[in-house]
N, C-alpha and C positions, 0 to 999 in steps of 0.2 A: 504494500500500500504506500502511496506517496501523498504528501501534503505540501503545497507551496513549492514543489520541485524537489523535495528531499524525502527520504524514506521516513515514514512515521513509525515510531517504536511504541507498540501497545504496552499496557501495564504488565502483562505476563512476560513479554520479551525483556522489558526493562528489568524486572526482578531477576531473570536468568542472567542477563548481562552483568548486573550489579554483583551477583554472587560470583560469576566468573572473574570479574575484575579483582574481587577480594582474594580469590584463589590463584590469581595470576595466570589465568588461562588465555592463551593467544587468541582463541576463537572469540572470546568475549571482547577483547580489544578490537578485533577486526569488525565485529558487529557494531560496536560503538562508532568506529571510524566511518563505516559505511552509512550509518544512520545520520550522523551529524556533521561530517567533514564539510559538505557543501553548505550547510547552514552556518557553520562557523565562518567559512570563507565570506559568505554574504554579509554576515554581521560585522566582521572586521572591515570589509570593504566599505560599508556604510560609515564606519567611524573614521577610517583613514582617507576615504575618498576612493572611488572605484578605479581611478587612474594611477593610484599609488603603486610604485614598484615594490613597496615594502609589505604589501598584503600577504604575499606568499611566505615571507620570512616570519611574520607574526603568527600566521596560521601554523607554520611548522613548529615554532616555539611553543605554541599552545598545545599542540598534540604531544610534543616531547614532555612538556610539564605534566600533562594529564597522564601520560604513560608512567612517569616516575611516581606519581601519587595515586595511581589507580587502586592499589591495595588498601588505601586508607579511605576510599569512598564510603560514606555513611548515608544510606538511603533515608534515614530519619531526618536528615538535615536538608533534604531537597531532592528534586529529580535529577536524573543523569544529565539532562540538558542544562538545568540551572547550574549544576556543578561544573560542567564543561564550559559553559558560557562565562561563568565567574572567573575561571582561569583565563579565558580569552580576554576578558576586560582588563585583568591585571597585566597581561602581556601587552595590550594596547597602551595602557598607562605607562608601562615601563618603556615602551618604544618612544612615546612622546617625551618622557624625561630624558632618554638618551639623545633624542634628536635636538631637544632644547639645549642640552649641555654641549652637543657637538656644534650647534649654531653659535652659541656664546663663545666657545673656544676658537672657532674659525674667525668670527668677527674680531675677537681680541688679537688673534695672530695677525690678521690683516692690518688692524690698527697699529699693532706694535711694530710691524715692518716699516711703518712710516715715521717712527719716533727717532730717526737719525742716530741710532746706536746708543742712546742714553742708558738703556738698561744694560747693554754690554759693558759700558764703562763702570756702571754701578757695581755689577757683579765682579768685575775685574779689580775693584777696589781703587780705581784711578779717578773716581768722581764721587761727589756727594750723592747720597740717596736722593733720587728725583721725586721729592714728596708730591709734586703736582701730578706726576704719572701714577704714583702709588695710590693716590686718592681717586684715580679714575676707576670706575666700576669694572671695566673690562680687564685691566691689568691686575687689579686687586683679586679678581676671581682666579686668574691664572696663578698668581703668587700663592694664594691660599691653597689651591689644589696641589701645587708642586711641593710646598712645605709640608703638607699633610702626608705626603708619600715618603718623606725622608725619615731617618732615624730621629729619635727624640733629641739626641745630642746635636746632630746637624741642624735640626730645626731651631733649637735653642740658640746655637751660636749665630746663625744667620739672622735670626730675629733681633738678637741683642746688638750685633754689629751694624746691620744695614737698615733695620726698621726702627730700632730704638736709638741708634747713633752712639752706642757705647764705645769708648776707645779700647784698644787691645789691652792696655795696661789694666783697666778696670775689670775686664773679663778674666784676665790672667789671675788677678788677685782673688776674685770670687771663686775661680775654679782651682785655686791653689796649684798653679802651674806656671811655667815660664811664658814670656811673650812669644818666644820662638815656637813653643808647642802650640799656642793658640793660633799663630799664623799658619802653621802647618795644618791644623784641623780645619781652619777656615778655608784653606785652599782646597782640601778634600771635600768639604761641605759645598763649596761653590761648584765644584765639578759634578757632584751628585745632583745638585739643583739644576745645572745646565741640562743634564741628560733627561731628567724628568720633565723639565720645562719644554724642551724641544719635542719630546714625545707627545706631550699634551697638545701642543699647538700644531704639530705636523709641519712646522715651519723650517725653512732652510737656512735660518740665521746661523752664522758661524760666530759663536761667542769666544772671546779671547781665553787663552788657557795659561795665563801667567799666574804667579803666586804672590803678587803684590797685595799687601794688606793696607 
């Protein structure tokens, strides 16, 4: 039987499929896919736009997520379709979050490429922290993302030196180490930051690799 172009799953079949999913039976998963894959596609296409090239990816992620959690399906919490469509909606929301993040990063990378190398000189330690750039939302987003992926030690050092403007002498005194040791750690921290920063932006900027503090 078909309804609105997709196979209709009656109550008896739904119970059998639900039991099969909990037991991990491949035939149950096949029945679920046959019954609802087209409907999931249509629903996702309505949310993303029928011309979106990402519909197939979101549908695939939905089915993979459903397969991973199939054994945990609980019929008392809703029908098979409601369960599957709930997963699809989460995947659509995740897609939009990823796309929004990608767009922000791309825009920040494009904007940064026109900043005349000021961030390069800041990271290299040959210029003061460009506070006007750091207050710009696009760059602030990039810097926060990059710092969050560093070790706690590197994040703390870079924040202290370049965002808070602390001199090497003060950092050395607080860390109970020499200024030479702080400069060495800062050089390694800057290098780690460069790698993360360029990966996030996908930009072709070539940042200096000196160890000047």
